[in-house]
N, C-alpha and C positions, 0 to 999 in steps of 0.2 A: 503494500500500500504506499509506504514511504517512498518507495523507489519510483512508483508511478507519479507521484506528486512532483518528485525531483525532475523527472523526465518532462512533465508538463510545464514546469516552471522553466526549465532549459528550452524548451520549444518556444515558449512566450518570449524569452530573453532574446533568441534568435530572430524570431519575427519582428521584434521591436528594433533589433540592429538593423535588420534588412529594411525597414521602413526609414530609419535614420540615414542609412546610405543612399538610398533612393531619393531622399530630401536633399542631401548633400550634393548628389550627382545633378539634379536639377538646378540647384542654386549655382553651380559652377557653369552649367550651360547657359543660364540666364545672365551670368557675369560675363561670359565670352561674347554674347550677342550684344550686351550693353557696352562692352569695351570696343567692340567692332564699329558700333553705331557712333560712339563717342569720339573715336579716332577720325571716322569719316566726317563728322561735323567739324571738328578741328581742322582737318585738311581743307575743307570747304572755305571755313573761315579765313584760313591763312591765304590760301589761293585768291579768294575773292578780294581781301585786303591788298594783296601784292598786284593784282591787275587793276585794281582801282587806283592805286598810287602810281603805277607806270602810266595808265591812261591819262590821269591828270598831269602827268609830267611831260607828256609828248607834246611837240610843236603842234599847232592848230592845223597846219596843212595835211598832217598824217592822221588825225583822229577823227574827221568827219565832224561828229556832234561836237559841240563845245562843252567841256567839262572842266570847269576851273574851280579848283579846291584851294581855299586859303592854307597858308603854311600852318596856321592853327588847327585847321581840320585835319590835315594830314598828319601832324604831331599825335593829334587826338587818336587818330585811326591806329597809328603805330603803338601808342601807349596801351590802348585797349586791348590789342592783339597780343602785346608783351604780357600785360596783366593776366589774360586768359590763359596763356600757355603756363606762366610761372604758378598761377592758382591750381590749375589742374595738376601740375607736376607735384605741388605741395600736398593736394588731397590725396593723389594716388600714392605717394612716398609715405605719407602718414597711416594710410590703410595697410600698405604692404609691410611695414615695420612699425606695429603699434607700440605705445609705451608699455613697459612691463611693470608688474607690481614687484613686490619684495620677494615673492617665490619664484618669480619668472614666468608667470602665466600671463600672456598678453591679454586672454579673454577677460580677465579680471577687472580691468579698468574701463 
């Protein structure tokens, strides 16, 4: 009787761990999708800002439509894109290397 209870408890524990593994695998897949989309968004932002700045710096004869951005606007675009890259880098770094508590467990903080 006690042996059957142990087997039942062991089976329940295994089923619980299988569910946890499935949940962790799903979380990893979602993080991969999120990371890919975030990377694509950042690349799009950087490329867009690059071409906007290049287009505004071209002579009028080469660009067709007139796009004249003041120097202040150009500096603001560069600063915004730079802050975006630095901010994302800081967030990702903090997530990859979380602060540890005294026992060394990063999940405790």
